[in-house]
C-alpha positions as CSV (number, residue, x, y, z in Angstrom):
1,M,-54.4,92.2,47.1
2,E,-50.6,92.7,46.7
3,T,-48.9,90.1,44.5
4,L,-45.6,88.8,45.8
5,Y,-43.0,87.6,43.2
6,L,-40.2,85.3,44.3
7,V,-37.2,85.4,42.0
8,L,-34.5,82.8,42.2
9,S,-31.2,84.4,42.5
10,L,-28.2,83.2,40.5
11,C,-25.8,84.0,43.3
12,V,-24.3,81.2,45.3
13,L,-23.6,81.5,49.0
14,Q,-20.6,79.6,50.4
15,V,-22.4,77.5,53.0
16,H,-21.4,78.8,56.3
17,S,-27.1,74.2,61.0
18,M,-29.0,72.1,59.7
19,A,-32.7,72.6,58.8
20,L,-34.6,69.6,60.1
21,T,-38.2,68.7,59.4
22,G,-40.2,65.5,60.0
23,P,-39.8,62.9,62.7
24,V,-36.5,61.7,64.2
25,L,-35.3,58.6,62.3
26,T,-34.0,56.1,64.9
27,R,-32.1,53.2,63.5
28,Y,-30.8,50.1,65.3
29,R,-28.1,48.1,63.4
30,P,-27.1,44.9,65.2
31,C,-23.2,44.7,65.5
32,E,-23.3,47.6,63.0
33,L,-23.9,45.1,60.2
34,G,-24.5,46.2,56.7
35,V,-27.1,43.5,55.9
36,I,-29.7,44.2,58.6
37,H,-31.2,47.2,60.5
38,F,-34.3,48.2,62.3
39,D,-36.1,51.5,61.9
40,K,-38.5,52.8,64.5
41,I,-41.9,53.3,62.9
42,T,-43.8,54.2,66.1
43,D,-42.8,54.2,69.8
44,L,-43.6,50.5,69.8
45,L,-43.3,49.2,66.2
46,W,-40.0,48.6,64.4
47,R,-39.4,47.7,60.8
48,G,-36.5,45.3,60.1
49,E,-34.8,45.4,56.7
50,I,-32.5,42.7,55.5
51,D,-30.6,43.8,52.4
52,L,-30.0,40.5,50.6
53,E,-29.0,42.4,47.4
54,L,-25.6,42.8,49.0
55,Y,-25.1,39.1,48.5
56,H,-25.3,38.5,44.8
57,K,-24.8,34.7,44.6
58,L,-27.6,33.6,47.0
59,V,-29.9,31.0,45.5
60,N,-31.8,30.4,48.7
61,V,-31.8,32.1,52.1
62,E,-32.6,31.3,55.7
63,I,-32.6,34.2,58.2
64,E,-32.4,33.5,61.9
65,I,-32.8,36.3,64.5
66,T,-32.6,35.8,68.2
67,F,-33.9,38.7,70.3
68,E,-33.0,39.5,73.9
69,K,-36.7,39.9,74.7
70,Q,-39.9,38.2,73.7
71,M,-41.2,39.7,70.4
72,S,-44.4,40.0,68.5
73,L,-44.4,39.6,64.8
74,H,-46.8,41.8,62.9
75,G,-45.9,41.1,59.3
76,I,-43.4,40.2,56.7
77,S,-42.9,41.4,53.1
78,H,-42.6,38.1,51.2
79,N,-44.3,34.8,51.2
80,S,-42.3,32.8,53.7
81,T,-42.1,29.9,56.1
82,V,-41.8,31.4,59.6
83,I,-40.6,29.3,62.6
84,I,-41.0,30.8,66.1
85,K,-39.1,29.1,68.9
86,N,-37.9,29.7,72.5
87,K,-41.0,31.5,73.6
88,S,-40.9,34.1,70.8
89,H,-37.2,34.9,71.2
90,D,-36.0,33.0,68.1
91,F,-37.4,33.6,64.6
92,I,-36.4,31.7,61.4
93,F,-37.6,33.2,58.1
94,K,-37.4,31.1,54.8
95,P,-38.6,33.2,51.8
96,K,-40.2,31.0,49.1
97,G,-39.2,31.4,45.5
98,D,-36.5,33.7,44.3
99,V,-34.4,35.4,46.9
100,P,-35.8,38.9,47.4
101,K,-33.5,41.9,47.1
102,K,-34.8,43.3,50.4
103,Y,-36.8,41.5,53.1
104,Y,-38.9,43.3,55.7
105,I,-40.3,42.2,59.0
106,F,-42.5,44.3,61.4
107,T,-42.1,43.6,65.0
108,S,-42.5,44.9,68.6
109,I,-41.4,43.9,72.0
110,N,-44.1,41.6,73.5
111,G,-46.2,43.3,76.2
112,S,-44.1,46.5,76.2
113,T,-45.9,49.8,76.6
114,T,-42.8,52.0,76.6
115,P,-40.3,52.7,73.8
116,E,-37.6,50.0,73.7
117,I,-35.0,48.8,71.2
118,P,-35.5,45.3,69.7
119,V,-32.0,44.2,70.8
120,V,-30.6,41.3,68.7
121,S,-28.5,38.8,70.6
122,T,-27.8,36.6,67.5
123,F,-28.2,37.0,63.8
124,R,-27.5,34.2,61.3
125,L,-27.7,34.2,57.5
126,N,-27.7,30.7,56.0
127,E,-26.3,29.4,59.3
128,M,-23.4,31.8,59.3
129,V,-23.2,33.8,62.5
130,L,-22.8,37.5,61.7
131,C,-23.7,38.9,65.1
132,N,-23.7,37.6,68.7
133,D,-22.5,38.6,72.1
134,Y,-18.9,37.5,71.3
135,V,-18.8,39.6,68.1
136,K,-20.1,42.6,70.0
137,A,-17.5,42.1,72.7
138,T,-14.7,42.2,70.2
139,Q,-15.8,45.5,68.7
140,T,-13.9,47.7,71.0
141,I,-12.1,51.0,70.3
142,N,-8.8,49.2,70.9
143,S,-9.6,46.6,68.2
144,L,-9.5,49.5,65.6
145,N,-5.8,50.0,66.3
146,V,-4.1,47.5,64.0
147,T,-0.5,48.7,64.4
148,K,1.9,45.8,64.6
149,A,5.2,45.7,66.6
150,N,7.4,46.4,63.6
151,D,5.2,48.9,61.8
152,R,6.8,52.2,61.1
153,D,3.5,53.9,60.6
154,Y,0.4,54.0,62.9
155,R,-2.3,51.9,61.4
156,H,-6.0,52.3,62.3
157,Y,-9.3,51.1,60.8
158,C,-11.3,54.1,59.5
159,G,-15.0,54.8,59.4
160,R,-15.8,52.7,62.5
161,R,-17.5,53.9,65.7
162,A,-17.8,52.6,69.2
163,L,-20.5,49.9,69.3
164,E,-22.8,51.9,71.5
165,H,-22.8,54.6,68.9
166,G,-22.7,52.3,65.9
167,E,-25.6,50.1,66.8
168,L,-28.0,52.8,67.6
169,T,-28.1,56.1,65.7
170,S,-30.7,58.9,65.6
171,I,-30.7,61.4,62.8
172,R,-32.8,64.5,62.0
173,T,-32.1,65.5,65.5
174,D,-29.3,66.5,67.9
175,S,-26.3,64.1,68.1
176,K,-24.5,62.7,71.0
177,S,-20.8,62.9,71.5
178,G,-19.3,59.9,69.7
179,D,-22.2,59.4,67.2
180,W,-20.1,61.0,64.4
181,P,-16.6,60.9,65.8
182,W,-14.9,62.2,62.6
183,H,-16.8,65.5,62.6
184,V,-15.0,68.5,64.1
185,A,-15.7,72.1,64.6
186,I,-13.3,74.7,63.2
187,L,-13.2,77.9,65.2
188,I,-11.4,81.2,64.4
189,R,-9.8,83.0,67.4
190,K,-10.3,86.8,67.5
191,P,-7.0,88.7,67.2
192,N,-5.2,89.3,70.5
193,T,-7.8,87.4,72.6
194,N,-8.7,83.8,73.6
195,L,-12.2,84.1,72.2
196,A,-13.1,82.1,69.2
197,N,-16.0,82.1,66.8
198,Y,-17.4,79.0,65.0
199,Q,-16.5,79.0,61.4
200,C,-17.0,75.6,59.7
201,G,-17.1,71.8,60.0
202,G,-14.3,69.4,59.2
203,N,-13.5,65.7,58.9
204,V,-10.8,63.7,60.8
205,I,-8.8,61.7,58.2
206,T,-5.6,61.1,60.2
207,R,-4.4,62.0,63.7
208,T,-2.7,65.1,62.1
209,A,-5.0,66.0,59.3
210,I,-8.5,67.6,59.1
211,L,-10.2,67.9,55.7
212,T,-12.5,70.8,55.2
213,A,-13.7,73.2,52.5
214,G,-11.2,75.6,51.0
215,H,-13.5,78.6,51.5
216,C,-13.6,77.9,55.2
217,M,-10.0,79.2,55.4
218,F,-11.0,82.7,54.3
219,L,-12.7,85.7,56.1
220,E,-13.9,88.6,54.0
221,G,-11.8,87.4,51.1
222,N,-8.6,87.1,53.0
223,L,-6.8,83.9,54.0
224,I,-7.0,83.4,57.8
225,E,-3.8,83.4,59.7
226,T,-3.0,79.8,60.7
227,E,-2.3,80.6,64.3
228,R,-6.0,81.8,64.7
229,I,-7.5,78.4,63.6
230,V,-8.7,76.1,66.4
231,I,-9.9,72.5,66.0
232,E,-12.5,71.2,68.5
233,A,-12.8,67.4,68.1
234,G,-14.9,64.9,70.0
235,V,-17.6,67.5,70.8
236,A,-21.4,67.5,70.4
237,N,-22.0,70.7,72.3
238,L,-19.7,73.7,71.6
239,K,-20.7,75.4,74.9
240,N,-19.9,72.5,77.1
241,M,-16.2,73.0,77.8
242,N,-16.1,70.0,80.1
243,E,-17.6,67.6,77.6
244,T,-16.1,64.1,77.9
245,G,-13.9,63.3,74.9
246,R,-13.3,66.9,73.9
247,Q,-9.9,67.6,72.3
248,T,-8.8,71.1,71.4
249,L,-5.9,71.6,69.0
250,K,-4.3,74.6,67.3
251,A,-3.6,74.5,63.6
252,E,0.0,74.1,62.6
253,R,-0.4,74.5,58.8
254,V,-3.1,74.9,56.2
255,I,-2.8,73.3,52.8
256,L,-5.2,74.9,50.3
257,H,-6.0,72.8,47.2
258,P,-4.1,74.4,44.2
259,G,-7.2,74.3,42.1
260,Y,-9.3,76.2,44.7
261,S,-11.7,78.8,43.2
262,T,-14.3,81.0,45.0
263,E,-16.7,80.6,42.2
264,H,-16.7,76.8,41.7
265,A,-16.9,73.7,43.9
266,T,-14.6,71.5,41.8
267,S,-11.6,71.8,44.2
268,D,-13.1,73.5,47.3
269,L,-10.8,71.6,49.7
270,A,-8.2,72.4,52.4
271,I,-6.3,70.3,54.9
272,V,-5.7,71.7,58.3
273,V,-2.6,70.1,59.9
274,V,-2.6,69.6,63.7
275,N,-0.4,67.8,66.3
276,K,-1.9,65.3,67.3
277,L,-5.4,63.9,67.8
278,R,-5.9,60.8,70.1
279,Y,-8.2,58.2,68.7
280,T,-10.9,57.5,71.3
281,E,-14.5,56.5,71.5
282,Y,-15.3,60.2,70.6
283,V,-12.6,60.8,67.9
284,Q,-12.2,58.5,65.0
285,P,-11.1,58.9,61.4
286,I,-13.4,58.7,58.4
287,C,-12.5,56.6,55.3
288,I,-11.9,58.4,52.0
289,W,-13.7,57.2,49.0
290,G,-11.4,56.9,46.0
291,P,-9.6,57.1,43.8
292,V,-12.6,57.3,41.4
293,Y,-14.1,59.8,38.9
294,D,-17.3,57.9,38.2
295,K,-20.1,59.0,40.6
296,T,-23.1,57.5,38.7
297,A,-23.3,54.5,41.0
298,L,-24.1,57.0,43.9
299,F,-27.2,58.5,42.2
300,G,-30.3,57.7,44.3
301,K,-28.2,56.5,47.3
302,P,-28.8,57.8,50.9
303,A,-26.1,59.6,52.8
304,V,-25.7,61.5,56.1
305,V,-24.5,65.0,56.8
306,T,-23.7,66.6,60.1
307,G,-23.0,70.1,61.3
308,F,-23.2,72.9,63.9
309,G,-24.6,75.4,61.4
310,T,-27.8,77.5,61.3
311,T,-31.1,76.1,62.5
312,E,-34.6,76.7,61.3
313,Q,-34.6,79.8,63.5
314,N,-31.6,81.2,61.6
315,V,-29.3,81.0,64.6
316,L,-26.1,78.9,64.9
317,S,-26.6,75.6,66.7
318,D,-24.5,74.9,69.8
319,T,-25.3,71.2,69.4
320,L,-24.2,69.0,66.6
321,R,-27.1,67.9,64.4
322,S,-27.3,65.3,61.7
323,T,-29.7,64.4,58.9
324,D,-30.1,62.0,56.1
325,T,-29.9,63.2,52.5
326,L,-30.2,61.8,49.0
327,I,-27.5,61.9,46.3
328,Q,-29.1,63.2,43.1
329,N,-28.4,62.7,39.4
330,D,-26.8,65.9,38.1
331,T,-29.7,66.2,35.6
332,T,-32.3,66.4,38.4
333,C,-30.6,69.4,40.0
334,I,-29.8,71.1,36.7
335,A,-33.5,70.8,35.6
336,Y,-34.7,72.4,38.8
337,M,-32.5,75.5,38.4
338,P,-30.4,75.4,35.1
339,K,-28.5,78.6,35.3
340,L,-27.2,77.8,38.8
341,Y,-26.5,74.1,38.9
342,S,-25.2,73.8,35.3
343,K,-22.3,76.0,36.4
344,L,-21.5,74.0,39.5
345,L,-22.0,70.4,38.5
346,N,-19.4,68.3,36.7
347,E,-17.3,65.2,37.3
348,F,-15.7,66.9,40.3
349,T,-18.9,67.8,42.2
350,I,-21.9,66.0,43.7
351,C,-25.5,67.3,44.1
352,A,-27.6,66.1,47.1
353,G,-30.9,66.9,48.8
354,F,-34.5,65.8,48.9
355,G,-35.7,68.7,46.7
356,P,-38.2,71.5,46.9
357,N,-40.9,69.6,48.8
358,T,-38.9,69.1,52.0
359,G,-37.0,71.3,54.4
360,I,-34.2,68.9,55.4
361,N,-30.8,70.3,54.4
362,P,-27.5,71.8,55.6
363,R,-27.5,75.5,55.9
364,N,-25.0,78.4,56.7
365,G,-22.3,77.1,59.0
366,D,-22.3,73.5,57.7
367,S,-19.5,74.1,55.2
368,G,-16.6,71.7,55.3
369,G,-18.8,68.9,56.8
370,G,-18.8,65.6,55.1
371,L,-21.3,63.8,52.8
372,V,-20.7,60.3,54.4
373,V,-22.0,57.0,53.0
374,P,-22.3,53.7,54.9
375,T,-20.6,50.9,53.0
376,M,-20.6,47.2,53.9
377,Q,-17.2,45.6,54.1
378,P,-16.0,42.0,53.6
379,D,-16.4,41.5,57.4
380,H,-20.1,42.3,56.9
381,K,-20.0,45.4,59.0
382,I,-20.4,49.0,58.0
383,S,-17.6,51.4,57.4
384,W,-18.4,55.1,56.8
385,F,-16.8,56.7,53.8
386,L,-16.4,60.4,53.1
387,R,-17.5,61.1,49.5
388,G,-18.2,64.8,49.5
389,V,-17.2,68.0,51.3
390,L,-20.0,70.6,51.6
391,S,-19.2,73.6,49.4
392,K,-22.2,75.6,47.9
393,C,-25.9,76.2,48.3
394,G,-28.4,78.3,46.6
395,L,-30.3,81.4,47.8
396,L,-33.6,83.1,47.0
397,T,-33.4,86.8,46.1
398,G,-33.2,88.9,49.2
399,Q,-32.2,86.1,51.5
400,T,-28.9,85.7,53.4
401,F,-29.5,82.2,54.6
402,C,-29.2,79.0,52.5
403,D,-32.7,77.8,51.5
404,P,-33.2,74.3,52.8
405,K,-35.5,73.5,49.9
406,L,-32.6,73.9,47.3
407,Y,-30.1,71.2,46.5
408,V,-26.6,71.4,47.9
409,V,-23.3,71.0,46.0
410,Y,-20.4,69.1,47.4
411,T,-16.8,68.8,46.2
412,D,-16.3,65.1,45.3
413,V,-13.3,63.8,47.2
414,G,-13.0,60.7,44.8
415,P,-11.0,62.5,42.1
416,H,-8.9,64.3,44.7
417,Y,-8.0,61.0,46.6
418,G,-4.3,61.2,45.7
419,W,-3.9,64.8,46.7
420,I,-5.7,64.2,50.0
421,Y,-3.7,61.1,50.9
422,H,-0.4,62.8,50.0
423,H,-1.0,65.8,52.1
424,A,-2.6,63.9,55.0
425,G,0.6,61.9,55.4
426,L,-1.0,58.6,54.5
427,R,0.4,55.8,52.4
428,Y,-1.5,55.2,49.2
429,S,-3.7,52.2,49.8
430,D,-7.3,51.1,49.8
431,N,-9.7,51.4,52.6
432,I,-11.1,47.8,52.5
433,I,-11.0,45.8,55.7
434,S,-10.1,42.2,55.0
C-alpha cells in the first residue's frame, strides 16, 4: 500500500466562491429586529430565539408574539408561564426566576404540510411594541434617505436592507439580488475589448466609493490600469445582463492603502472611486466598524461573508453565494498552523472560519468581500457592519485553490477607519442610528 503524506505549505495565496457544506440556514427576523429571530430546523419546525442579553437592565420579562397564522407550540427553553389566546395566534411568555440570556421557543404553523414562514404581525417586549404592521410599513428604502433640505452632504442610513430581504435571509446557498446590497463584483476589462473577467468582490461604503482588498488591484504583480476596472453593483447573477437593479460603473480612480504589502494582511485595502451609484432596493452602503483597535470582543461571534468566487467544483460561481462564519481568537488559528498564522495575525488582522472539521469557507475569487456583523441599534433593529476585508487564505502543498478547511485572514477595517472615511469622502462621525 502506498503511503500518502500531506504537507502543509507555508505559502499564502491571495484569495481570488464559496465552499458550502451542510443544510441551508434560513432565518426569519421580524422587522429585522436584533432581539428576535426564527431559524428553520425542518421544513415545518422553527426555533425562535429571543436574545434578552442585549437588554442588560431587565429584572423581569414578558414576551408577546402575535403570528399571522395559527401556531402550534412544541417547547420552550425555560420554566415559564405561557398564555395562548386568539385561537393560537397570540402567545405570551413569562419566564420564572432570573431573566435568561437567551429564550427559545419551538413552533410550527398549525396544520401546515408545506414549508411556510412563521410570519409575526406583532412583537412586544414588556408591553413595548417593537414590531407590527405599521413599523413594517415605515421600513422603506426611501426612509433610509435622511438628507434634510439644508444639508450640504447626502445623508443615508448604512447597513440596512429592504424589508423583504432583511426579514428573511438564507445563507449557505445562492443569494438573491438585494439580499446583500453592499456587495459588488469587480471586473477587469481585457485590453482593447469590451470583454471583462471577474476579479474580486468589493463593498459599497458611499455612492462614490467601493472598499476592496489592495491585492485585487494587481494582475501578475502589476497595478491594473484604472480604465480597465468595472464595478457591477446590485447583481446576484453575473451572466444575467438584464437583472433588475444592476448598475455598471467604470472606475475613475484607485486609492491603494499606503501600508499595502503583498506579504501581509495588515493594510490590504484599496478604494475604487466611481461616479455615481444610486441607492435602491438592490444597492445600499454597509456601515464601517470603527475607529477601534481592540478586536477581542469579536472572538466567538458569528459573521457573514459573500462572494462570486470558486465553488466546491473549483469553478467560479456566476451566482452570489453567502455563508456564515465564526470569528476566532488569534491563538486558535496560530495553534492550528503556527508558522503560517503567526506571521499574518496581529492587531490589524482578523482570523475567521469554523476550522478543519468543516468545509464552509471563502475560496479563490472571494477576495475583497466583507466580513459583516449584524449589530442591534438603539431603534432595536439590525444594522450590518463591515469589520474585515478578505485578504489571505492557506494552501496545502500542491494545491492551487484555497482549502476550505483552513482559517481565513481578513484585514481589520477598525484601525483603518480614519483612512477609509477620509478617502471615501465621508465626514468623520459614528454609525449609530438614534
